[in-house]
N, C-alpha and C positions, 0 to 999 in steps of 0.2 A: 186240496186235502191230502193228509198224509193215509201211507196204509193203513194204520189203526182206523181211523175216519171213515175210509170208504168200507172197511170191515164191519165195523159199528153200523153203519148205513143200512149196509145191506143184511145184515142180520135182523134189523128193527123191520124191514120192508118185508123179508122173509114173516117176521111175528104177524106185524100188520093184515098180509094175505093169507096166512093161516086163520087168522078171524075173521076174514072177509070173504073169503071161499065157502064157508060152513055153511053160509045163509042164514039158519037160525043157530046163534051163536050158543056153543055149548061150553060154559067156560071151566066145566072140569076137562073135558076133552083137550082145549086149547091149553090148560094148565098139562095135563101129563106131555103134550110135543114139548113145549117148551122146556120141563123139566128134563124130558129126555135127551134132548137138543142143549142144554145146559150139561148132563152128565157126558154127554161125547165129547163138547169143548172140554170140559175138565180134566177128561180122562188123555188129551192132545191129540185127539183125533181132528184132522184138517176136514173143515165142512165149506161147499162150494155153495155159498147162501145164493149166490144170482141164479145155478144152475136150479136150486130147489124152490125158488120163487115163480122161475119159469112153470115147473112141474106144476105149483098151485094154482097157476093162474090157466095152463091147459087144462085141470082138472074139471070133468063138469060139476055143473054147480048144481 
């Protein structure tokens, strides 16, 4: 996989885990988190999705 493909995969994995760990999926909250991430990425800030996904998995459900 290319670097772009790896980054896209990790971003999608983060979004999946965001939805999964919320238990009772609140679409509005998930939408807010994803929009904030899009803004962060759009502003040129690098994001370590692997680290963020690990944090989501470690958070209590």
